C-alpha positions as CSV (number, residue, x, y, z in Angstrom):
1,X,-40.9,-92.3,-75.7
2,X,-44.1,-94.5,-75.5
3,X,-45.9,-96.5,-78.1
4,X,-48.2,-93.6,-79.2
5,X,-45.2,-91.2,-79.6
6,X,-43.2,-93.8,-81.6
7,X,-46.2,-94.2,-84.0
8,X,-46.3,-90.5,-84.5
9,X,-42.6,-90.3,-85.0
10,X,-42.6,-93.1,-87.6
11,X,-45.6,-91.5,-89.4
12,X,-43.8,-88.1,-89.5
13,X,-40.7,-89.8,-90.9
14,X,-42.7,-91.3,-93.7
15,X,-42.4,-94.9,-92.7
16,X,-45.1,-96.9,-94.5
17,X,-48.1,-97.8,-92.3
18,X,-47.9,-101.4,-93.3
19,X,-44.3,-101.9,-92.4
20,X,-44.8,-102.0,-88.6
21,X,-47.3,-103.1,-86.0
22,X,-47.4,-101.6,-82.5
23,X,-49.6,-103.6,-80.1
24,X,-52.6,-101.7,-79.0
25,X,-51.7,-98.6,-81.0
26,X,-51.1,-99.3,-84.6
27,X,-52.5,-102.6,-86.0
28,X,-52.9,-102.3,-89.8
29,X,-55.9,-104.0,-91.4
30,X,-55.5,-106.2,-93.4
31,X,-52.4,-107.5,-91.6
32,X,-49.4,-107.1,-93.8
33,X,-47.4,-110.1,-94.9
34,X,-44.2,-108.9,-93.3
35,X,-43.7,-106.2,-90.7
36,X,-41.6,-105.0,-87.8
37,X,-43.4,-105.3,-84.4
38,X,-43.4,-104.0,-80.9
39,X,-45.4,-106.0,-78.4
40,X,-45.7,-106.8,-74.7
41,X,-43.9,-110.0,-73.8
42,X,-45.3,-112.8,-71.8
43,X,-42.9,-112.0,-68.9
44,X,-44.3,-108.4,-68.7
45,X,-41.4,-106.8,-70.6
46,X,-41.4,-105.7,-74.2
47,X,-40.3,-107.4,-77.5
48,X,-39.3,-106.0,-80.8
49,X,-38.8,-108.0,-83.9
50,X,-39.9,-109.0,-87.4
51,X,-42.9,-111.0,-88.6
52,X,-41.9,-112.9,-91.7
53,X,-43.2,-116.1,-93.4
54,X,-46.0,-116.5,-90.8
55,X,-43.7,-116.4,-87.8
56,X,-42.7,-113.8,-85.2
57,X,-38.9,-113.5,-84.9
58,X,-38.0,-111.7,-81.7
59,X,-34.9,-109.6,-82.2
60,X,-34.7,-108.1,-78.7
61,X,-36.4,-108.1,-75.3
62,X,-36.6,-104.9,-73.3
63,X,-37.4,-104.2,-69.7
64,X,-39.1,-100.9,-70.5
65,X,-41.5,-99.6,-73.1
66,X,-39.2,-96.7,-73.8
67,X,-36.3,-99.0,-74.6
68,X,-38.5,-101.1,-77.0
69,X,-39.8,-97.9,-78.7
70,X,-36.3,-96.7,-79.3
71,X,-35.3,-100.0,-80.7
72,X,-38.3,-100.1,-83.1
73,X,-37.4,-96.6,-84.4
74,X,-33.8,-97.8,-85.1
75,X,-35.1,-100.8,-87.0
76,X,-37.6,-98.8,-89.0
77,X,-35.3,-96.0,-90.1
């Protein structure tokens, strides 16, 4: 699964658009106050986590985009 596929899967499951942000694919405007995220890490890997109270809290780091996508789905469902 890649970032576009995970966006489609979350939308099909009825997950609210403002509850998640996927870097480069799904970036709601205006930016929600709190949301789940999937983004590319500084080390070239992938990160999933929660943005709350003005701060990104990384829950997990992943070596593959597919692994990060699967984790985001598990967080959102």
